[in-house]
N, C-alpha and C positions, 0 to 999 in steps of 0.2 A: 604446237607442242601437244603430245598426247596427254591425257589425264594421268594422275599419279598412279591410279590403280592399274592402268594399262602398262605403264613403265615397270611397275613392280612385277606384274605377271610375266612380262617379257624378260625381265632380269632373271627370274627363277627358271624359265624354260630353257632347256638345252637340247639341241639336236644331237642324237646319239647314233653313231655309224659303226657298223661291224662289217669290215671288209674281209671276205673270205676268198678262197681260191675258186669256188664254184659260183657263189652269189654274194651280194652285198645287201645287208638289211639296214634300214634307216627308220628311226622313230623319233618321237618327241618325249622327253623326260620332263615331268613337271614337279619333281621332288618327292613323288610318291609312287608313280607308275609310268609305264610306257604306253603311249597312244599313237595313232596315225602311222602304224607300221607299214612299210612298203619294201619292195625288193627290186634290185636291178641285177643284171648279169654280173658275173664275177669280177673281182678287182682288176683283172687284166683286160677285160673286154667291154666294160660299161661305156656307153656312148655319152658324150656331153649332154645331149638332149634328154636321155633317160635319167641321168644324174640330176639335172635341173628339175625335171618333173617330180622325181622322188623327193628331193629336198623341199620343193614347194608343198607337196602333200604332207610333209612332216612339220610344216609351219616354220620353215627357216626364216621367213621374212619377219616374223614376230618373235623370234627367239633371241635370247641374250647371250648364248654361248653355243659352242659345238665341241663335241668330243669324239675321238675316233679310236677304235681298236682294230688293228690291221695285222693280217698275216702275209700281206703282200707289200713289203716296204717300198718297192719301186713305184707304187702309185700314190704314196702318201702326199707327195708334193702336189700332185694334181688335185687331190681332195682339198688340200689347204688353199690352193688357188681358187677353186670353185667357191668355197665358203667366204673367202676374203673379197673376191672380185664381185660376186653376185649378191652377197648379203652383208658384207662388211663385218664378218665374224672371224675372229682369230681361232683357228682350229687347235685344240689341245690333243696331242697324240699320246695315248697311254703307253707306258713302258714299265720296266721293272723298278724304275726309280720313282714312279708316281706313288704318293701316299695311299696306302690301302687300308680298308676297314678290317682286314684279317692279317694275322702274322704270316710270315713266309719262312718256313724251315726247309730250305732247298739249297744244295751246295752251289749251284750256278744259276742264280735268279735271272740273269740275262738270257738264258736259254728258254725261259717260259714264254709261250705264245700269249699275246695279249688277249685272245679269245678265251684261253684257259683261265687267266686271272679273272676275267669278267664272269665266267661261269662259276668259278669258286666263290667269288664275292657275292654274286646274286643268290646262289644256293644257300650260303650261310645266312644271308639276310632273311631269306624266306623260311628256312627250315631249321636254323640253328646248326649245331654240330654235335657229333660227327655226321658229315654228309658227303655223299659222292654224287657227282654229276657226269652223265654220259652225253657227249656231243656227237651226234650222228651227221657228219658232213663228209667232205672228201676223204678225211681221215676220221676214224672213230677214236675219241679220246675219253678216258675216264680220269677225273680229277677229284682229289680228296682233301677235305678239311677235317683234321682229326679232332678228337675230343677236347684238345686244348684250344681249339679255334685257330689252328695254324695250317696253312697250305703246305702239304708234304709231297706233292707230285701225284703220279698216277700211272696210267698205262696208255699207250698209243698203238693202234693197229690199223690196217688198211680199211678204208671206208667202203661202203657198198659200190659207189661209182668206180673205184679203183679195181675192186674184185671183178665187176662185170666187164669193164673196159679192157682189162688185161687179157682176159680169155679171147676176146675178139682180136685184139692187136697181135697176140703171140701165137695164134693158130691160123691154119689156112682155111678152115671150113666153118668154124663156129661164128654165128652172126652177131652183130651188135643188137642188143635187145634192151627194152625198158623193163628192168627187174621189178618195178612196182606196177606194171600194167595188168598183171593177173596173178591169181593164186591157184595154180593147178593142183589137183589132188594126186596126180601121178605124172611121171616124166614120159609121156607117150609120144613126144616129139622132141626134136633138138631144143626148140625154144622152151617148151614146158620143162624139159630136164634141166636146162640152165636156170630157169626161174625158180623151180623147186629146190635145186641144189643150193642156190644162193640163199634162199629163205631159211632152209634147214641149217646150213652151215653157219650162216650169219647169226642166227638165234643161238646156236650152240656156242659160238665164240663169245657172244654177249653174256650168256649165262656163266660161262667159265670165268670171264673177267670179273663179273659181279661177285661170284663166289670167292674168288681170290681176294678181292678187296674186303669182303665181309670177314674172312678169316683173319685178316690183319687188323681190322679196325673195330670189329665187334658186331654183335647182332643188332645193336641199337642204331647202326648207321642207316640214315635215310637215303634213298636213291631217288634222283630225279633226272630228267632227260630233256634235251633240246636238239635242234638241228632238223633239217628237212626230211631225214629218213627215220626219225625217232618213232613216230606212230606206226609206220610200216614194220619196223624191226621188232617192236615190243608187242604188237598185236598177238594175242594168244600165246605169249611167251611164258606166262606164269611168273614173271618177274614183277614184284610190287614196286612200281616206279611211275611217278606222275610225269606227264609230258607237258613241257612248258615252252612253247615256241618263242616267247619273248625273253627267255632267261638271260641270254648274253647281253642284249640291250639293257635289260633291267640291271644287271650287274655293272655295266658301264655307267649307268646313271647313278647307282649307289656309290661307286668309286668317285665319280665327279662330284657328287654332293659332299662326300667326306673330305675332298680336297678343297671345297669351297663352302665351308659351313655357314658363312653369312649370306649365301645365295640360296639356301634351302627354302 
């Protein structure tokens, strides 16, 4: 039998999992912060071996709980099986019915993506409110917690992968490119024109969305960002916005701790 201190630490630690369309992030929540963050390919294509290695890196063998936020419901049962079969952990899946540390003022809470709830809860915990968080993933989402501390929705637009992929898929001659591979100063080739067009257009879209939110919520609104394309999109954009790669997992940990106050 392990010593009491080890059991206590294990009981407090929670494996937090954010399943997205493009990638899945996994970390370890200890009641204050997220550590041991790793990633596997998106929720639809992660291999069992990749999943097991990522969960091991997150310390699943010594954790006392596991929580999941997923935008790919079809794979939730697989994650539940992994955690139960490999580590003896019951997976808690975040939904609109999970107790939250923020109020929700939204006509149809069932429609809110789990990642958006995590982003909002994490941003409010770190920055107070009003706060807006941009998540740069397959989709670009802005979510807002107003001055009352209530989640009130936000904006959703195509993400950078969708913008780049659509041009290639729907045209006969435009190539598939890595939009983050370079930063040309002028569109002197097809690839450079596509890279530059995406960068300028995407930044313009982000600025317009941020300005729209600020007009509705006030100048005091703090902006923060997360997601794989956040740093790329915000570089030299002039938007005062901190980039926080662990924000979604942090928010999931905050929500889990609030639902289990005795395990903090």
